C-alpha positions in Angstrom: -29.9 22.2 17.0 -27.7 22.5 20.1 -30.0 20.0 21.9 -29.7 17.4 19.2 -25.9 17.0 19.3 -23.7 16.4 22.3 -20.5 17.5 20.5 -19.2 18.0 17.0 -16.2 16.2 15.3 -15.1 18.9 12.8 -14.0 17.5 9.5 -14.6 20.5 7.3 -11.7 22.1 5.4 -11.1 25.5 4.1 -13.1 28.8 4.6 -16.1 28.3 6.9 -14.9 25.0 8.3 -11.4 25.6 9.7 -11.1 29.4 9.9 -13.1 30.0 13.1 -16.5 30.5 11.5 -18.0 27.1 12.4 -16.1 27.1 15.7 -17.7 30.5 16.5 -21.2 29.2 15.7 -20.7 26.2 17.9 -19.4 28.4 20.7 -22.5 30.5 20.4 -24.7 27.3 20.6 -22.7 25.9 23.5 -21.8 22.7 21.6 -18.3 21.3 22.3 -16.2 20.5 19.3 -12.9 19.0 18.3 -9.6 20.9 17.8 -8.7 24.5 18.1 -11.0 27.3 19.2 -12.1 30.3 17.3 -8.9 32.4 17.4 -6.5 29.5 16.9 -8.6 28.3 13.9 -8.6 31.8 12.4 -4.9 32.3 12.8 -4.0 28.8 11.7 -5.8 29.5 8.4 -3.8 32.6 7.8 -0.2 31.9 6.7 1.0 35.4 7.2 -0.2 35.8 10.8 1.1 32.3 11.6 4.5 33.3 10.3 4.6 36.5 12.3 3.5 34.8 15.5 6.0 31.9 14.9 8.8 34.3 14.5 7.9 36.1 17.7 8.5 32.8 19.6 11.8 32.0 17.8 10.5 29.6 15.1 12.1 30.6 11.8 10.1 30.9 8.6 11.1 31.6 5.0 11.4 35.3 4.1 8.4 36.8 2.5 7.0 40.0 1.0 3.3 40.9 1.0 2.0 41.7 -2.5 -0.7 44.3 -2.8 -0.2 44.8 -6.5 2.3 45.4 -9.2 4.0 48.1 -7.1 5.4 45.4 -4.8 6.8 43.1 -7.5 10.2 44.8 -7.8 10.6 44.8 -4.0 9.8 41.0 -3.9 12.3 40.2 -6.6 15.0 42.3 -5.1 14.6 40.9 -1.6 13.7 37.3 -2.2 15.5 36.7 -5.5 14.4 34.0 -8.0 13.0 31.4 -7.8 10.2 32.3 -5.4 6.7 31.1 -4.7 3.5 33.1 -4.6 0.7 32.1 -2.2 -2.7 33.3 -1.2 -2.6 33.8 2.6 -5.7 31.9 3.7 -6.3 29.0 1.2 -5.5 25.4 2.0 -4.2 22.4 0.0 -1.7 24.5 -1.9 -4.6 26.0 -3.9 -3.5 29.1 -5.9 0.2 28.7 -5.4 2.8 29.2 -8.2 6.5 28.8 -8.4 8.0 31.8 -10.2 11.4 31.3 -12.0 11.3 34.3 -14.3 10.5 37.9 -13.3 8.1 38.1 -16.3 6.0 35.3 -14.7 5.4 37.1 -11.4 2.3 39.1 -12.6 0.5 36.0 -13.7 1.3 34.1 -10.4 0.0 37.1 -8.5 -3.2 37.3 -10.6 -3.8 33.6 -10.0 -3.6 33.9 -6.2 -5.5 37.3 -6.2 -8.5 35.7 -7.9 -9.0 33.7 -4.7 -8.4 36.5 -2.2 -6.9 39.9 -1.7 -4.2 38.9 0.7 -1.3 37.5 -1.3 2.4 37.2 -0.6 5.7 36.0 -2.2 7.9 33.7 -0.3 11.6 32.8 -0.8 11.9 29.4 -2.5 13.3 26.7 -0.3 14.7 23.7 -2.2 15.3 21.4 0.7 13.2 18.4 1.8 9.7 18.9 3.3 8.6 17.6 6.7 5.4 17.6 8.6 4.8 17.1 12.3 1.4 15.9 13.5 0.2 17.1 16.9 -2.2 15.1 19.0 -3.4 16.2 22.4 -0.5 18.6 22.7 2.1 15.9 21.8 4.2 15.9 18.7 4.1 12.6 16.7 7.0 11.3 14.6 7.8 13.5 11.7 7.1 12.5 8.1 9.4 13.4 5.2 7.6 14.1 1.9 9.1 13.6 -1.5 7.3 14.5 -4.8 8.6 14.5 -8.3 6.5 17.6 -9.0 7.8 21.1 -8.6 6.4 21.2 -5.0 3.9 19.4 -2.9 0.9 20.9 -4.6 -2.8 20.1 -4.8 -2.2 17.5 -7.5 0.5 15.8 -5.5 -1.6 15.8 -2.3 -4.8 14.3 -3.7 -4.3 12.7 -7.1 -0.8 11.5 -7.6 0.4 8.0 -6.6 4.1 8.9 -7.0 4.3 11.1 -3.9 6.5 9.3 -1.3 6.1 9.5 2.5 8.8 8.4 5.0 7.9 7.8 8.7 10.3 7.6 10.5 11.6 10.5 8.5 15.3 9.7 8.8 16.2 12.6 11.0 18.6 12.1 13.9 17.2 11.9 17.4 18.3 15.4 18.2 17.0 16.8 14.9 13.7 15.0 15.4 13.3 16.5 18.9 14.2 19.9 17.7 11.6 19.8 14.9 9.0 18.6 17.4 9.7 21.5 19.7 9.4 24.0 16.9 6.1 22.4 15.8 4.6 22.6 19.3 5.9 26.2 19.8 4.4 27.4 16.5 1.1 25.6 17.3 0.9 27.2 20.7 1.9 30.6 19.5 -1.0 30.7 17.1 -3.4 29.7 19.9 -4.1 26.3 18.3 -4.9 23.3 20.5 -6.1 19.7 20.5 -4.7 18.3 17.3 -3.3 19.5 14.0 -0.1 19.6 12.0 2.9 21.9 11.4 4.7 21.8 8.0 8.3 22.7 7.4 11.0 22.9 4.7 14.7 22.5 5.4 17.0 25.1 4.0 20.5 24.4 2.6 22.0 24.7 6.1 19.5 22.1 7.5 17.5 24.7 9.4 13.8 23.9 9.6 11.6 26.8 8.3 7.9 26.8 9.2 5.5 26.9 6.2 2.2 26.8 8.0 0.1 25.0 10.6 -3.1 23.1 9.9 -5.8 22.9 12.5 -8.1 20.5 10.7 -5.8 18.0 8.9 -7.1 15.4 6.5 -8.3 12.2 8.1 -8.6 9.6 5.3 -6.8 6.3 5.9 -3.8 7.6 3.8 -3.6 11.1 5.3 -0.5 12.3 7.2 -1.8 12.4 10.7 -3.1 8.8 10.6 0.3 7.8 9.1 2.2 9.5 12.0 -0.2 7.9 14.6 0.4 4.5 13.2 4.1 5.0 13.8 3.4 5.1 17.6 0.9 2.2 17.5 -2.3 4.3 17.3 -4.6 2.8 14.7 -7.2 4.8 12.8 -10.1 4.0 15.1 -8.2 4.9 18.2 -7.0 8.1 16.5 -10.6 9.1 15.8 -11.5 8.7 19.4 -8.3 10.5 20.6 -9.3 13.5 18.4 -12.8 13.4 19.8 -11.4 13.6 23.3 -10.1 17.1 22.5 -13.8 18.2 22.5 -14.0 17.4 26.2 -11.3 19.9 27.1 -13.1 23.1 28.0 -11.1 25.9 26.7 -11.2 29.6 27.3 -11.4 31.6 24.0 -8.0 30.7 22.5 -5.6 33.6 21.8 -2.2 33.9 20.3 0.8 34.6 22.5 1.5 38.0 21.1 -0.3 40.7 19.0 -0.8 39.9 15.3 
């Protein structure tokens, strides 16, 4: 197979496609590919490890508690207060996430996430606006502010609703925009990610950006977030596709995070 393809433009999402599995297979075959390497892809898919690495380089995240079962519910409620959000650690597109507003609803939210995987955590609820920063060839593109009438920017809002609103430019001041860009690049680099991707943030009540996660294989439909940010700097969809492909020409050593996970 390796002799039939010069390089691979990775457009697979979720487990197997963006978690280092495909990247590892291509490394073994000696086939260049777009985006992050094995380690950066694996860490980028894991929200908990991404949080820990981001904090190690000074990028703030929402507080969280790992949930191993019912024995952790009381600790999560005491530390995070209500409301909070429960998330599976290595799923994409907000799959398996639930907002919890009553303590009695926490077991059901945990069960929903735990059906998808064993690594589940509760996170403090951040009510402020959501921003995303696309990264292309190690450069941060203009941020996008996301507004949804739903409880949060969930799977339904991302793929099926037409009432989700996107603002690019996002309305941040120049200094705030530059600060958000620096945080996105720092988190991306800390995870060992490279080439292209996205970093998602929420703003807390004090206007402080809190990293939610990074994405090493963002969507690339004509209405996805990275193409939207690229258009803001005059890069059309066709050029963007080529710019992403160019990341496969950068020979990388095996990517690694900046500090132990």
